[in-house]
N, C-alpha and C positions, 0 to 999 in steps of 0.2 A: 431511539433508532437514529435520529439526526446527530445526537450527542456521540453515539458510537462511531459514526462515520467521521465526525470532527476529530475525535481522539486518534482514530487510525491514520488520518491525514496529517497529524501533527499540529493541528490548529488549536488544540486544547493544552499542548505541552508547555512547560516552563520555558523550554528552549523551542521557540516557534519553528515548526517544520522538521523537528528532529525525527529520524527514521526508526529509532530503536523500539518505540512503542508498537509500531506495526508488527515487527518481528515477535514481540512479546505476545501480542494478540493472536497471531498465527500459531504460535506455540501452545497457547492456552486452548485454542480451538482443536488442535491436533490431539492434545491430551484428553479433552472432553469427548471427542469423537471415539478415541480408542476405549474410553471408559463407558461408551454407550449413553452418554447423558445429553447428547445434542438431538433434539427433535427436529422434524422437518421445517417448522417455522423458524426456529433459531438457526438452523443450518442455512436457510435461504438468506437470513439477515446477515450472517457472517460473510457469505459469498458476495452479497450486494455491498457490504462494507469494504471488503478487499478490492472489489472492482472500482468503487469510488476512490479509494485511496490510491490505486495504481493510476487512475486517470488524473488525479491531482498532481502526482509525481511527474507524469508524462507531459501534461499540458500546461503546467505552471513552473515557475523557477523557484518555488518555495524551498526545495532542497539543494539547490545548486551551490549556494555560497555558504561557507562554514560560519557558524555563530557560536561555537565553543572554542575556548582557547587551544585545547588539545587538537581539535580537528583543524583549526587554522594553521597550527604549527606543521601538521602533516601535509596540508594543502600547499603551504609554501615550499616544503621539500619537493613535492611533485612538480612544481613549477621549475625548480632548479635542476633536478635529476629526472629526465624524461623516462628512464627505466629504473624504477626503484627495485626491481627484482635483481639488479646487479650491484645495489648499494648495500653498505653495512651501516648499522645504527648503534650508537651508544646512548643509552638512556641513564641519566644520573638521578637517583632517588627511586622510591618504590611506593609512593603515595597514590592517591586516587587519580591525579592528573596524569602522572606517568603511566598508570595502568590503562587509562583511556588511550594515550599516545601509542602504547605498545599494541593495544588491540587494533587500532587503525593501521599501524605499520604492518602488523601480521596479516590483516585482511588484504592489504595491497601486495603481499608476497615479498616483503623485503628479504634480501638474501640472508642476512645474519643480524641478530639483535643481541646486544650485550647490555645487562642491567647492572649498574654499579650502585652500591648502597653502603651505608655506614655499617649495617649488620648483614653478614652473608646469608643468614637464615631468611630474612625478609626478601632479599634479592633473589634467593633461590626459589621461594614460593611463587614470586611473580614470574621468574624466568620459565618455571616448569609449566605455567599456564599457557605460554605462547611458544614453547620450544626454543627458548633463548638461553644465553649463557650468563651465569652470575659471577660477579667479581666484587671486590671491595673497593672503597674510594681510592685507596692507595695504589690500586692497579690502574687507575685512569690514564696516567701518562703512556703506559705501555699499549693500552687499547686505542688511544687516539691515533696512533700511526695507521691503523686499518679502518678507521671510522670516517665515513663520508657524511654522516648526520649525527649530530650531537644535540640532544634535547635535555635540558636540566630543570628539575623542580624539587628542591629539598627545603627543609626548614632551617637550614644552617644560617647563622648570623654573620658569617664571614665567607668570602668568595672561596669556591672549591677549586676553580680552574683559573690559572693565571696565564699571563701573556707569555711568560718564558716556556711553559710546558707546551703550549700550542705552537710556538715558534719552532721548538725542537721537533715536534711531530711533523710540521709542514716540510721541513728540511728532509726528513726521512721519507716523507711522501712525494718528494720531488715537486713540491708545490701544487699537488693535486688539491683542488678546492675542498673546503669543509663548510658545510652548512650548520650553523649553530642557532639554537633558540633557547633563550634564558627565560623561563616562565616564573622563576622564583622571585619573591619579595621578602627580604632584600636579595640582591642579585647573587647567583652562584658563579657567574662568569665575569671576570674583570672587564670593565667597559673598554679598556685599552686593547683587548683582543680584537675588537672590531676595527682597529687601525691597521692590522696586518693584512697584506695582500693575500688573496686566495681564501679569505675568511668572509662568509656572509653571516654576520651576527645580528639577530633580532631579539629585542627585549619584549617583556610582557606588555609594555606600553604600545609597542608597534603592533602587536597582535590585537590589542583592545581596540585600536583604530580600525583595523581590518574587520573585526567582529562587529563594531558599531555600524560601519558602512554596509556591511552585508546584512545586518538585521533590518535596516531600512529597506533594503531590496526585498527581503522576505515579507515585510509587512505589506509591501505593495502587491506581492504575489498572493498574499493571503486573501485579499479581496476577491481575486479570481477563483481561488480555491473554495471560498465560502459559496460562491454561485454554483460551482460544480457539485458541491456537497448537497445544496438545495435541489439541484436537478436529480441527483442520485437518490435522495430521500423520497422525492415525489414519484420518481419512476418505480421505486420499490413499493411505495404504497399503492400505486396504480395496479401493479402486478399482483399485489396482495388482494386487492378488491376483486380482481379478475378471478381469483381462486374461489371466491364465494359462489360463483355461478357454476363451478365444475359439477357439483352434485345435481343441480337442476338439469344442466345439459345432459348429464349421464342418464338421468331418469327419463328425460324426453327422448333421447336416442333409443333407449331400450323399449320404450312404448312404441315408437315409430317402427322399429324393427319387428316387434311382435305384430303390428298391424300389417306390415309388408309381407310377413311370413304367412299370415292368415290368407291374404288376398292371392299370394303366389300359389298356396296349396289348392285354393279354389280353382284357379286358372289351370293348374296341372290336371286336376280332376276332370275339368270340361274338355281339355284336350285329349285325355285318355278315353273319354266317352264319344270322341269323334266330332266335337264341335269345330266349327270353322275357326282357324288360327287368328284371322283378322278380327273376328268378333270377340274372341277371347281376349286379345290385347286391348281392345277398346273397353271391355268390361273391366279388365284388370286396372287400367288407368283411371277409369271412372270410380271404381269401388275404392281404390287406394286414396284418391283425392278426397272423396266424401268422408272416409274414415279419419284421415289426417286433419280435415277441417271441422269435423263434428264438434269436438270438445272446445276448441277455441270459439267457434261460432256460438255455442250455447253460452259460454261465459261472457263473450262480448255483448250479446243481447241482454244478459242479466245486468251487466255493468251499465249499459246504456239506459236500461229501465230505472236503475238507481241514480241516474244523473251523474255517473262518474266519467265526466268529460276528460279528466286527467288520464284515466286508464285507457280511454279510446285513443288519445293522443300518443300514449306510450305504445299502444298496440301498432299504430301506424309506423312509429319509429322502429319497433321490434321487427316488423315484417318488411321494412324498407318500402313502405307505400307512400310515394311522393304525391304531390298534387297532380291530378290528371292521370293517375296510374290506374284508375278504375273506369270501366266503360259507363258512359252516361247515355241514357235513352232519351232522345229528343221528346219534348212534350208536344 
């Protein structure tokens, strides 16, 4: 149970604090519920887990700073362009990293995404997943003119984007800034591009520094998150232990209600026979009290005779009988 809460909170992930695992757990829970395979206990455990994970996200900084290169790249873009929904992005490559970048940009509502790749088939597959547009690498110069964000990650051994192409695009853009991130090793974008005015070029080394610093921050937040998970786990176990008393309480209530009904019926008959109402009420109260106390009294005397001091102490706690709560007759 504690492990489940740690996983949902991102404490057990390879990338500390990553949020995707919580979404996966929620999806798995939804599928299981639909299939009718989630029992009451498991259902309570999932709800307690989601609650603990939400509190970790809300009360700690474990998910605030990006610790993946793809997310770091998109986070930098957010710092430069306050409204990404008005920005256009050009993604060069179609591998795993670019796929993550595309997902982050899509989730943030970027106005238009273009995927450029060596093969149009692979670019089209990725573009279809996020409602983007697919082009070949040869189309990059034309796409640069409308691109506010350029993020590249290919396996090319030679630069794909040179200073000349970017310089030409900037002139047509009337020097409207372009944010560029080169995640590739070796680099896809010539380093000289960073010398151009109105270009913000970051390399994978820059991102690794950001990620390393943010990871330290998350590790500090993880300590607070672990404490919240411990509290959540103990709270769940406490509520689970409370459930063990439900059947006993239900049986005790049913027994008490049966005794009440018996005494009430007796009182109603007495009233119907013309008995004094005040006498009937006194008899009802006395009879109900005696019947409710009869079984506990018999059992307590038995336990006392057996030397069960612990049971007597438990009875005092159960009935909230503090010291001095009983009348003492002076000797």
